Biopython code that builds the backbone (N, CA, C, O; Angstrom):
import numpy as np
from Bio.PDB.StructureBuilder import StructureBuilder

atoms = [
    (1, "MET", "N", (-2.150, 2.272, 6.844)),
    (1, "MET", "CA", (-0.844, 2.902, 6.916)),
    (1, "MET", "C", (0.070, 2.013, 7.746)),
    (1, "MET", "O", (-0.227, 1.733, 8.907)),
    (2, "PRO", "N", (1.178, 1.565, 7.163)),
    (2, "PRO", "CA", (2.081, 0.699, 7.921)),
    (2, "PRO", "C", (2.511, 1.341, 9.236)),
    (2, "PRO", "O", (2.786, 2.540, 9.286)),
    (3, "ARG", "N", (2.566, 0.568, 10.267)),
    (3, "ARG", "CA", (2.998, 0.935, 11.601)),
    (3, "ARG", "C", (1.996, 1.775, 12.376)),
    (3, "ARG", "O", (2.217, 2.042, 13.557)),
    (4, "MET", "N", (0.915, 2.197, 11.760)),
    (4, "MET", "CA", (-0.050, 2.986, 12.512)),
    (4, "MET", "C", (-0.603, 2.186, 13.682)),
    (4, "MET", "O", (-0.798, 2.723, 14.772)),
    (5, "PHE", "N", (-0.858, 0.897, 13.455)),
    (5, "PHE", "CA", (-1.383, 0.076, 14.539)),
    (5, "PHE", "C", (-0.439, 0.101, 15.741)),
    (5, "PHE", "O", (-0.890, 0.206, 16.882)),
    (6, "GLU", "N", (0.856, 0.007, 15.492)),
    (6, "GLU", "CA", (1.818, 0.028, 16.601)),
    (6, "GLU", "C", (1.704, 1.301, 17.422)),
    (6, "GLU", "O", (1.736, 1.262, 18.652)),
    (7, "ASP", "N", (1.572, 2.426, 16.737)),
    (7, "ASP", "CA", (1.452, 3.705, 17.436)),
    (7, "ASP", "C", (0.175, 3.758, 18.266)),
    (7, "ASP", "O", (0.200, 4.170, 19.426)),
    (8, "ILE", "N", (-0.930, 3.344, 17.678)),
    (8, "ILE", "CA", (-2.207, 3.357, 18.394)),
    (8, "ILE", "C", (-2.173, 2.373, 19.568)),
    (8, "ILE", "O", (-2.666, 2.678, 20.655)),
    (9, "TYR", "N", (-1.595, 1.204, 19.344)),
    (9, "TYR", "CA", (-1.472, 0.197, 20.405)),
    (9, "TYR", "C", (-0.658, 0.752, 21.577)),
    (9, "TYR", "O", (-1.023, 0.568, 22.738)),
    (10, "ARG", "N", (0.445, 1.430, 21.260)),
    (10, "ARG", "CA", (1.311, 2.008, 22.301)),
    (10, "ARG", "C", (0.550, 3.066, 23.098)),
    (10, "ARG", "O", (0.688, 3.131, 24.319)),
    (11, "ILE", "N", (-0.247, 3.892, 22.428)),
    (11, "ILE", "CA", (-1.041, 4.898, 23.116)),
    (11, "ILE", "C", (-2.126, 4.236, 23.964)),
    (11, "ILE", "O", (-2.369, 4.649, 25.098)),
    (12, "TYR", "N", (-2.773, 3.216, 23.416)),
    (12, "TYR", "CA", (-3.881, 2.524, 24.084)),
    (12, "TYR", "C", (-3.429, 1.735, 25.315)),
    (12, "TYR", "O", (-4.104, 1.747, 26.344)),
    (13, "THR", "N", (-2.286, 1.050, 25.208)),
    (13, "THR", "CA", (-1.833, 0.169, 26.294)),
    (13, "THR", "C", (-0.671, 0.736, 27.104)),
    (13, "THR", "O", (-0.356, 0.234, 28.183)),
    (14, "ASN", "N", (-0.040, 1.779, 26.582)),
    (14, "ASN", "CA", (1.168, 2.349, 27.192)),
    (14, "ASN", "C", (2.332, 1.361, 27.182)),
    (14, "ASN", "O", (3.230, 1.438, 28.020)),
    (15, "GLU", "N", (2.307, 0.440, 26.232)),
    (15, "GLU", "CA", (3.372, -0.544, 26.054)),
    (15, "GLU", "C", (3.674, -0.669, 24.565)),
    (15, "GLU", "O", (2.778, -0.481, 23.743)),
    (16, "PRO", "N", (4.914, -0.982, 24.199)),
    (16, "PRO", "CA", (5.205, -1.193, 22.773)),
    (16, "PRO", "C", (4.581, -2.493, 22.288)),
    (16, "PRO", "O", (4.473, -3.458, 23.044)),
    (17, "PHE", "N", (4.172, -2.513, 21.022)),
    (17, "PHE", "CA", (3.612, -3.731, 20.450)),
    (17, "PHE", "C", (4.743, -4.677, 20.075)),
    (17, "PHE", "O", (5.748, -4.255, 19.503)),
    (18, "ARG", "N", (4.580, -5.935, 20.390)),
    (18, "ARG", "CA", (5.581, -6.947, 20.048)),
    (18, "ARG", "C", (4.917, -7.974, 19.139)),
    (18, "ARG", "O", (4.092, -8.777, 19.576)),
    (19, "ALA", "N", (5.295, -7.930, 17.873)),
    (19, "ALA", "CA", (4.723, -8.853, 16.891)),
    (19, "ALA", "C", (5.425, -10.198, 16.972)),
    (19, "ALA", "O", (6.624, -10.278, 17.236)),
    (20, "GLU", "N", (4.661, -11.241, 16.741)),
    (20, "GLU", "CA", (5.224, -12.587, 16.705)),
    (20, "GLU", "C", (4.747, -13.276, 15.441)),
    (20, "GLU", "O", (3.544, -13.412, 15.216)),
    (21, "GLY", "N", (5.673, -13.704, 14.631)),
    (21, "GLY", "CA", (5.325, -14.468, 13.441)),
    (21, "GLY", "C", (4.708, -13.663, 12.319)),
    (21, "GLY", "O", (4.071, -14.239, 11.438)),
    (22, "GLY", "N", (4.874, -12.352, 12.320)),
    (22, "GLY", "CA", (4.367, -11.536, 11.231)),
    (22, "GLY", "C", (2.858, -11.377, 11.186)),
    (22, "GLY", "O", (2.307, -10.988, 10.157)),
    (23, "LEU", "N", (2.177, -11.675, 12.296)),
    (23, "LEU", "CA", (0.717, -11.599, 12.325)),
    (23, "LEU", "C", (0.260, -10.933, 13.620)),
    (23, "LEU", "O", (0.777, -11.225, 14.698)),
    (24, "ILE", "N", (-0.715, -10.037, 13.499)),
    (24, "ILE", "CA", (-1.334, -9.425, 14.676)),
    (24, "ILE", "C", (-2.633, -10.186, 14.926)),
    (24, "ILE", "O", (-3.500, -10.195, 14.052)),
    (25, "PRO", "N", (-2.800, -10.821, 16.077)),
    (25, "PRO", "CA", (-4.024, -11.567, 16.344)),
    (25, "PRO", "C", (-5.257, -10.674, 16.190)),
    (25, "PRO", "O", (-5.255, -9.519, 16.617)),
    (26, "ALA", "N", (-6.297, -11.215, 15.579)),
    (26, "ALA", "CA", (-7.519, -10.459, 15.309)),
    (26, "ALA", "C", (-8.114, -9.861, 16.579)),
    (26, "ALA", "O", (-8.559, -8.714, 16.559)),
    (27, "GLU", "N", (-8.133, -10.590, 17.660)),
    (27, "GLU", "CA", (-8.726, -10.098, 18.908)),
    (27, "GLU", "C", (-8.056, -8.801, 19.368)),
    (27, "GLU", "O", (-8.740, -7.852, 19.753)),
    (28, "ILE", "N", (-6.734, -8.758, 19.329)),
    (28, "ILE", "CA", (-5.993, -7.568, 19.759)),
    (28, "ILE", "C", (-6.212, -6.417, 18.781)),
    (28, "ILE", "O", (-6.549, -5.305, 19.189)),
    (29, "TYR", "N", (-6.023, -6.685, 17.498)),
    (29, "TYR", "CA", (-6.145, -5.646, 16.476)),
    (29, "TYR", "C", (-7.548, -5.029, 16.492)),
    (29, "TYR", "O", (-7.689, -3.806, 16.491)),
    (30, "GLU", "N", (-8.556, -5.854, 16.506)),
    (30, "GLU", "CA", (-9.934, -5.368, 16.452)),
    (30, "GLU", "C", (-10.337, -4.628, 17.723)),
    (30, "GLU", "O", (-11.059, -3.633, 17.648)),
    (31, "ARG", "N", (-9.891, -5.086, 18.873)),
    (31, "ARG", "CA", (-10.214, -4.391, 20.132)),
    (31, "ARG", "C", (-9.612, -2.991, 20.140)),
    (31, "ARG", "O", (-10.287, -2.027, 20.499)),
    (32, "VAL", "N", (-8.355, -2.877, 19.750)),
    (32, "VAL", "CA", (-7.692, -1.571, 19.731)),
    (32, "VAL", "C", (-8.344, -0.646, 18.711)),
    (32, "VAL", "O", (-8.666, 0.500, 19.025)),
    (33, "MET", "N", (-8.540, -1.136, 17.496)),
    (33, "MET", "CA", (-9.074, -0.284, 16.432)),
    (33, "MET", "C", (-10.526, 0.131, 16.695)),
    (33, "MET", "O", (-10.882, 1.280, 16.435)),
    (34, "THR", "N", (-11.363, -0.763, 17.198)),
    (34, "THR", "CA", (-12.760, -0.395, 17.435)),
    (34, "THR", "C", (-12.925, 0.471, 18.688)),
    (34, "THR", "O", (-13.921, 1.183, 18.820)),
    (35, "THR", "N", (-11.978, 0.416, 19.585)),
    (35, "THR", "CA", (-12.006, 1.287, 20.757)),
    (35, "THR", "C", (-11.536, 2.696, 20.405)),
    (35, "THR", "O", (-12.097, 3.679, 20.890)),
    (36, "CYS", "N", (-10.524, 2.793, 19.575)),
    (36, "CYS", "CA", (-9.902, 4.079, 19.285)),
    (36, "CYS", "C", (-10.473, 4.793, 18.065)),
    (36, "CYS", "O", (-10.251, 5.992, 17.899)),
    (37, "PHE", "N", (-11.189, 4.097, 17.226)),
    (37, "PHE", "CA", (-11.771, 4.686, 16.025)),
    (37, "PHE", "C", (-13.252, 4.342, 15.953)),
    (37, "PHE", "O", (-13.664, 3.301, 16.463)),
    (38, "PRO", "N", (-14.051, 5.186, 15.335)),
    (38, "PRO", "CA", (-15.480, 4.890, 15.211)),
    (38, "PRO", "C", (-15.744, 3.916, 14.059)),
    (38, "PRO", "O", (-16.354, 4.280, 13.054)),
    (39, "VAL", "N", (-15.277, 2.674, 14.220)),
    (39, "VAL", "CA", (-15.435, 1.642, 13.196)),
    (39, "VAL", "C", (-15.932, 0.352, 13.827)),
    (39, "VAL", "O", (-15.786, 0.138, 15.030)),
    (40, "SER", "N", (-16.520, -0.499, 13.004)),
    (40, "SER", "CA", (-16.987, -1.802, 13.471)),
    (40, "SER", "C", (-15.943, -2.871, 13.135)),
    (40, "SER", "O", (-15.036, -2.636, 12.336)),
    (41, "VAL", "N", (-16.082, -4.030, 13.744)),
    (41, "VAL", "CA", (-15.201, -5.153, 13.426)),
    (41, "VAL", "C", (-15.316, -5.494, 11.945)),
    (41, "VAL", "O", (-14.315, -5.797, 11.295)),
    (42, "GLU", "N", (-16.529, -5.445, 11.414)),
    (42, "GLU", "CA", (-16.734, -5.760, 10.000)),
    (42, "GLU", "C", (-15.967, -4.791, 9.093)),
    (42, "GLU", "O", (-15.375, -5.211, 8.099)),
    (43, "GLN", "N", (-15.978, -3.507, 9.432)),
    (43, "GLN", "CA", (-15.242, -2.519, 8.642)),
    (43, "GLN", "C", (-13.735, -2.751, 8.750)),
    (43, "GLN", "O", (-13.017, -2.671, 7.753)),
    (44, "VAL", "N", (-13.272, -3.031, 9.937)),
    (44, "VAL", "CA", (-11.842, -3.294, 10.132)),
    (44, "VAL", "C", (-11.427, -4.503, 9.304)),
    (44, "VAL", "O", (-10.401, -4.465, 8.624)),
    (45, "ARG", "N", (-12.204, -5.562, 9.352)),
    (45, "ARG", "CA", (-11.876, -6.763, 8.583)),
    (45, "ARG", "C", (-11.896, -6.500, 7.081)),
    (45, "ARG", "O", (-11.069, -7.038, 6.344)),
    (46, "LYS", "N", (-12.828, -5.684, 6.629)),
    (46, "LYS", "CA", (-12.944, -5.400, 5.196)),
    (46, "LYS", "C", (-11.791, -4.537, 4.676)),
    (46, "LYS", "O", (-11.283, -4.776, 3.580)),
    (47, "TYR", "N", (-11.376, -3.534, 5.457)),
    (47, "TYR", "CA", (-10.427, -2.549, 4.954)),
    (47, "TYR", "C", (-8.998, -2.674, 5.478)),
    (47, "TYR", "O", (-8.108, -1.981, 4.986)),
    (48, "CYS", "N", (-8.762, -3.528, 6.448)),
    (48, "CYS", "CA", (-7.431, -3.583, 7.067)),
    (48, "CYS", "C", (-6.668, -4.879, 6.802)),
    (48, "CYS", "O", (-5.667, -5.152, 7.464)),
    (49, "GLY", "N", (-7.125, -5.667, 5.855)),
    (49, "GLY", "CA", (-6.360, -6.849, 5.460)),
    (49, "GLY", "C", (-6.491, -8.042, 6.381)),
    (49, "GLY", "O", (-5.502, -8.714, 6.672)),
    (50, "TYR", "N", (-7.698, -8.312, 6.842)),
    (50, "TYR", "CA", (-7.926, -9.470, 7.704)),
    (50, "TYR", "C", (-7.676, -10.763, 6.934)),
    (50, "TYR", "O", (-8.137, -10.915, 5.802)),
    (51, "HIS", "N", (-6.948, -11.691, 7.546)),
    (51, "HIS", "CA", (-6.683, -13.008, 6.969)),
    (51, "HIS", "C", (-7.466, -14.039, 7.792)),
    (51, "HIS", "O", (-7.011, -14.478, 8.849)),
    (52, "ALA", "N", (-8.633, -14.411, 7.297)),
    (52, "ALA", "CA", (-9.507, -15.326, 8.034)),
    (52, "ALA", "C", (-8.836, -16.658, 8.316)),
    (52, "ALA", "O", (-8.992, -17.219, 9.400)),
    (53, "ASP", "N", (-8.083, -17.171, 7.336)),
    (53, "ASP", "CA", (-7.436, -18.478, 7.522)),
    (53, "ASP", "C", (-6.398, -18.460, 8.639)),
    (53, "ASP", "O", (-6.178, -19.473, 9.304)),
    (54, "ALA", "N", (-5.759, -17.308, 8.844)),
    (54, "ALA", "CA", (-4.740, -17.192, 9.889)),
    (54, "ALA", "C", (-5.299, -16.583, 11.175)),
    (54, "ALA", "O", (-4.660, -16.660, 12.224)),
    (55, "GLY", "N", (-6.489, -15.976, 11.102)),
    (55, "GLY", "CA", (-7.106, -15.375, 12.278)),
    (55, "GLY", "C", (-6.452, -14.093, 12.748)),
    (55, "GLY", "O", (-6.411, -13.802, 13.944)),
    (56, "GLY", "N", (-5.933, -13.316, 11.777)),
    (56, "GLY", "CA", (-5.286, -12.078, 12.189)),
    (56, "GLY", "C", (-5.008, -11.147, 11.024)),
    (56, "GLY", "O", (-5.533, -11.312, 9.923)),
    (57, "TYR", "N", (-4.176, -10.179, 11.301)),
    (57, "TYR", "CA", (-3.821, -9.140, 10.347)),
    (57, "TYR", "C", (-2.315, -9.141, 10.131)),
    (57, "TYR", "O", (-1.545, -9.345, 11.069)),
    (58, "GLU", "N", (-1.905, -8.915, 8.899)),
    (58, "GLU", "CA", (-0.484, -8.905, 8.571)),
    (58, "GLU", "C", (0.215, -7.774, 9.308)),
    (58, "GLU", "O", (-0.286, -6.650, 9.361)),
    (59, "TYR", "N", (1.365, -8.075, 9.872)),
    (59, "TYR", "CA", (2.162, -7.078, 10.561)),
    (59, "TYR", "C", (3.141, -6.496, 9.565)),
    (59, "TYR", "O", (3.942, -7.223, 8.976)),
    (60, "GLU", "N", (3.080, -5.181, 9.371)),
    (60, "GLU", "CA", (3.973, -4.514, 8.435)),
    (60, "GLU", "C", (4.917, -3.607, 9.189)),
    (60, "GLU", "O", (4.479, -2.697, 9.893)),
    (61, "MET", "N", (6.220, -3.846, 9.047)),
    (61, "MET", "CA", (7.211, -2.983, 9.672)),
    (61, "MET", "C", (8.063, -2.401, 8.567)),
    (61, "MET", "O", (8.687, -3.133, 7.799)),
    (62, "ILE", "N", (8.089, -1.078, 8.488)),
    (62, "ILE", "CA", (8.895, -0.457, 7.436)),
    (62, "ILE", "C", (10.001, 0.426, 7.979)),
    (62, "ILE", "O", (10.874, 0.845, 7.218)),
    (63, "PHE", "N", (9.992, 0.721, 9.273)),
    (63, "PHE", "CA", (11.019, 1.569, 9.862)),
    (63, "PHE", "C", (11.847, 0.741, 10.831)),
    (63, "PHE", "O", (11.326, -0.148, 11.506)),
    (64, "ALA", "N", (13.131, 1.037, 10.896)),
    (64, "ALA", "CA", (14.009, 0.291, 11.793)),
    (64, "ALA", "C", (14.260, 1.073, 13.076)),
    (64, "ALA", "O", (15.348, 0.983, 13.646)),
    (65, "ARG", "N", (13.291, 1.828, 13.533)),
    (65, "ARG", "CA", (13.425, 2.539, 14.789)),
    (65, "ARG", "C", (12.237, 2.205, 15.672)),
    (65, "ARG", "O", (11.223, 1.679, 15.212)),
    (66, "GLN", "N", (12.387, 2.524, 16.962)),
    (66, "GLN", "CA", (11.364, 2.090, 17.907)),
    (66, "GLN", "C", (9.993, 2.695, 17.628)),
    (66, "GLN", "O", (8.996, 1.974, 17.618)),
    (67, "PHE", "N", (9.923, 3.996, 17.402)),
    (67, "PHE", "CA", (8.637, 4.640, 17.182)),
    (67, "PHE", "C", (8.648, 5.397, 15.867)),
    (67, "PHE", "O", (9.526, 6.225, 15.626)),
    (68, "SER", "N", (7.684, 5.114, 15.031)),
    (68, "SER", "CA", (7.588, 5.806, 13.748)),
    (68, "SER", "C", (6.939, 7.167, 13.933)),
    (68, "SER", "O", (6.279, 7.406, 14.943)),
    (69, "PRO", "N", (7.121, 8.073, 12.953)),
    (69, "PRO", "CA", (6.437, 9.363, 13.060)),
    (69, "PRO", "C", (4.930, 9.146, 12.951)),
    (69, "PRO", "O", (4.470, 8.311, 12.173)),
    (70, "PHE", "N", (4.196, 9.876, 13.707)),
    (70, "PHE", "CA", (2.750, 9.743, 13.726)),
    (70, "PHE", "C", (2.155, 11.067, 13.294)),
    (70, "PHE", "O", (2.686, 12.122, 13.642)),
    (71, "GLY", "N", (1.068, 11.036, 12.547)),
    (71, "GLY", "CA", (0.425, 12.275, 12.129)),
    (71, "GLY", "C", (0.093, 13.146, 13.321)),
    (71, "GLY", "O", (-0.082, 12.642, 14.430)),
    (72, "GLU", "N", (0.006, 14.430, 13.109)),
    (72, "GLU", "CA", (-0.285, 15.356, 14.184)),
    (72, "GLU", "C", (-1.721, 15.162, 14.665)),
    (72, "GLU", "O", (-2.667, 15.362, 13.902)),
    (73, "VAL", "N", (-1.881, 14.780, 15.908)),
    (73, "VAL", "CA", (-3.208, 14.616, 16.478)),
    (73, "VAL", "C", (-3.714, 16.000, 16.863)),
    (73, "VAL", "O", (-3.072, 16.712, 17.635)),
    (74, "VAL", "N", (-4.862, 16.373, 16.324)),
    (74, "VAL", "CA", (-5.386, 17.714, 16.567)),
    (74, "VAL", "C", (-6.592, 17.729, 17.499)),
    (74, "VAL", "O", (-7.047, 18.800, 17.900)),
    (75, "ASP", "N", (-7.116, 16.555, 17.848)),
    (75, "ASP", "CA", (-8.251, 16.516, 18.758)),
    (75, "ASP", "C", (-8.414, 15.107, 19.319)),
    (75, "ASP", "O", (-8.089, 14.127, 18.648)),
    (76, "TYR", "N", (-8.912, 15.005, 20.530)),
    (76, "TYR", "CA", (-9.229, 13.716, 21.116)),
    (76, "TYR", "C", (-10.277, 13.928, 22.200)),
    (76, "TYR", "O", (-10.512, 15.052, 22.644)),
    (77, "LYS", "N", (-10.899, 12.837, 22.616)),
    (77, "LYS", "CA", (-11.899, 12.881, 23.668)),
    (77, "LYS", "C", (-11.451, 11.944, 24.779)),
    (77, "LYS", "O", (-11.262, 10.751, 24.543)),
    (78, "GLN", "N", (-11.279, 12.460, 25.970)),
    (78, "GLN", "CA", (-10.915, 11.639, 27.119)),
    (78, "GLN", "C", (-12.203, 11.154, 27.772)),
    (78, "GLN", "O", (-13.013, 11.972, 28.206)),
    (79, "ASN", "N", (-12.405, 9.872, 27.849)),
    (79, "ASN", "CA", (-13.614, 9.309, 28.440)),
    (79, "ASN", "C", (-13.495, 9.260, 29.960)),
    (79, "ASN", "O", (-12.390, 9.269, 30.501)),
    (80, "GLU", "N", (-14.618, 9.208, 30.636)),
    (80, "GLU", "CA", (-14.629, 9.196, 32.097)),
    (80, "GLU", "C", (-13.878, 8.008, 32.674)),
    (80, "GLU", "O", (-13.314, 8.104, 33.764)),
    (81, "ASP", "N", (-13.861, 6.881, 31.955)),
    (81, "ASP", "CA", (-13.180, 5.691, 32.462)),
    (81, "ASP", "C", (-11.687, 5.681, 32.145)),
    (81, "ASP", "O", (-11.026, 4.679, 32.416)),
    (82, "GLY", "N", (-11.123, 6.762, 31.577)),
    (82, "GLY", "CA", (-9.691, 6.857, 31.312)),
    (82, "GLY", "C", (-9.290, 6.465, 29.919)),
    (82, "GLY", "O", (-8.154, 6.726, 29.522)),
    (83, "THR", "N", (-10.195, 5.831, 29.134)),
    (83, "THR", "CA", (-9.844, 5.487, 27.764)),
    (83, "THR", "C", (-9.971, 6.723, 26.897)),
    (83, "THR", "O", (-10.453, 7.761, 27.349)),
    (84, "PHE", "N", (-9.543, 6.610, 25.658)),
    (84, "PHE", "CA", (-9.641, 7.737, 24.757)),
    (84, "PHE", "C", (-10.185, 7.280, 23.425)),
    (84, "PHE", "O", (-10.183, 6.086, 23.126)),
    (85, "ARG", "N", (-10.649, 8.215, 22.625)),
    (85, "ARG", "CA", (-11.089, 7.933, 21.262)),
    (85, "ARG", "C", (-10.375, 8.917, 20.366)),
    (85, "ARG", "O", (-10.474, 10.131, 20.544)),
    (86, "TYR", "N", (-9.654, 8.379, 19.397)),
    (86, "TYR", "CA", (-8.935, 9.179, 18.421)),
    (86, "TYR", "C", (-9.961, 9.806, 17.488)),
    (86, "TYR", "O", (-10.792, 9.092, 16.926)),
    (87, "LEU", "N", (-9.923, 11.129, 17.307)),
    (87, "LEU", "CA", (-10.928, 11.802, 16.500)),
    (87, "LEU", "C", (-10.413, 12.264, 15.144)),
    (87, "LEU", "O", (-11.100, 12.088, 14.138)),
    (88, "SER", "N", (-9.229, 12.846, 15.094)),
    (88, "SER", "CA", (-8.761, 13.355, 13.807)),
    (88, "SER", "C", (-7.267, 13.650, 13.849)),
    (88, "SER", "O", (-6.662, 13.727, 14.918)),
    (89, "ASN", "N", (-6.697, 13.812, 12.681)),
    (89, "ASN", "CA", (-5.320, 14.257, 12.546)),
    (89, "ASN", "C", (-5.199, 15.006, 11.227)),
    (89, "ASN", "O", (-6.156, 15.078, 10.456)),
    (90, "THR", "N", (-4.035, 15.555, 10.975)),
    (90, "THR", "CA", (-3.819, 16.246, 9.710)),
    (90, "THR", "C", (-2.677, 15.580, 8.972)),
    (90, "THR", "O", (-1.748, 15.063, 9.592)),
    (91, "ILE", "N", (-2.743, 15.589, 7.656)),
    (91, "ILE", "CA", (-1.680, 15.065, 6.805)),
    (91, "ILE", "C", (-1.311, 16.170, 5.835)),
    (91, "ILE", "O", (-2.174, 16.725, 5.156)),
    (92, "GLU", "N", (-0.033, 16.484, 5.774)),
    (92, "GLU", "CA", (0.418, 17.533, 4.873)),
    (92, "GLU", "C", (0.762, 16.938, 3.515)),
    (92, "GLU", "O", (1.030, 15.742, 3.405)),
    (93, "GLN", "N", (0.753, 17.765, 2.491)),
    (93, "GLN", "CA", (1.021, 17.324, 1.124)),
    (93, "GLN", "C", (2.345, 16.567, 1.017)),
    (93, "GLN", "O", (2.420, 15.566, 0.305)),
    (94, "LYS", "N", (3.380, 17.023, 1.705)),
    (94, "LYS", "CA", (4.691, 16.363, 1.620)),
    (94, "LYS", "C", (4.618, 14.905, 2.106)),
    (94, "LYS", "O", (5.377, 14.057, 1.635)),
    (95, "GLU", "N", (3.720, 14.620, 3.033)),
    (95, "GLU", "CA", (3.564, 13.249, 3.513)),
    (95, "GLU", "C", (2.901, 12.361, 2.477)),
    (95, "GLU", "O", (3.129, 11.151, 2.460)),
    (96, "LEU", "N", (2.092, 12.940, 1.625)),
    (96, "LEU", "CA", (1.435, 12.183, 0.565)),
    (96, "LEU", "C", (2.384, 11.855, -0.574)),
    (96, "LEU", "O", (2.091, 10.991, -1.401)),
    (97, "GLU", "N", (3.504, 12.530, -0.622)),
    (97, "GLU", "CA", (4.465, 12.366, -1.709)),
    (97, "GLU", "C", (5.623, 11.450, -1.340)),
    (97, "GLU", "O", (6.612, 11.393, -2.071)),
    (98, "LEU", "N", (5.527, 10.735, -0.228)),
    (98, "LEU", "CA", (6.583, 9.819, 0.173)),
    (98, "LEU", "C", (6.698, 8.668, -0.817)),
    (98, "LEU", "O", (5.704, 8.257, -1.416)),
    (99, "THR", "N", (7.886, 8.161, -0.984)),
    (99, "THR", "CA", (8.117, 7.042, -1.882)),
    (99, "THR", "C", (7.376, 5.828, -1.404)),
    (99, "THR", "O", (7.485, 5.446, -0.239)),
    (100, "ARG", "N", (6.622, 5.214, -2.289)),
    (100, "ARG", "CA", (5.853, 4.005, -1.953)),
    (100, "ARG", "C", (6.798, 2.804, -1.995)),
    (100, "ARG", "O", (7.586, 2.662, -2.929)),
    (101, "ILE", "N", (6.718, 1.962, -1.002)),
    (101, "ILE", "CA", (7.536, 0.761, -0.935)),
    (101, "ILE", "C", (6.693, -0.411, -1.396)),
    (101, "ILE", "O", (5.663, -0.719, -0.796)),
    (102, "GLU", "N", (7.131, -1.064, -2.458)),
    (102, "GLU", "CA", (6.394, -2.212, -3.004)),
    (102, "GLU", "C", (6.910, -3.478, -2.371)),
    (102, "GLU", "O", (8.099, -3.593, -2.073)),
    (103, "LYS", "N", (6.027, -4.423, -2.165)),
    (103, "LYS", "CA", (6.418, -5.725, -1.594)),
    (103, "LYS", "C", (6.986, -6.617, -2.660)),
    (103, "LYS", "O", (7.371, -7.751, -2.376)),
]
sb = StructureBuilder()
sb.init_structure("model")
sb.init_model(0)
sb.init_chain("A")
sb.init_seg("    ")
for serial, (resi, resn, name, xyz) in enumerate(atoms, 1):
    if name == "N":
        sb.init_residue(resn, " ", resi, " ")
    sb.init_atom(name, np.array(xyz, "f"), 0.0, 1.0, " ", f" {name:<3s}", serial, name[0])
structure = sb.get_structure()
């Protein structure tokens, strides 16, 4: 989902994500995603558009505002060390019917 990484990054670091050159470095993307979701680096690379030749993930920006709408978070687990793990959210039918933007 475009911009989801930015939202998760902002929650994880408490800072806005600043993309440079249209690419998210693999180290940053994979650390955030594997910390916040129950996924492996291999799964992230397979399903999130990893570009091995560039060493990162394509940065997709579709909204011209600072923070995009984020799905309703309905549960989370606060770890003893202060980090969190995203567990679930809900998506309503109207969100599935949004106009698809083709590249």
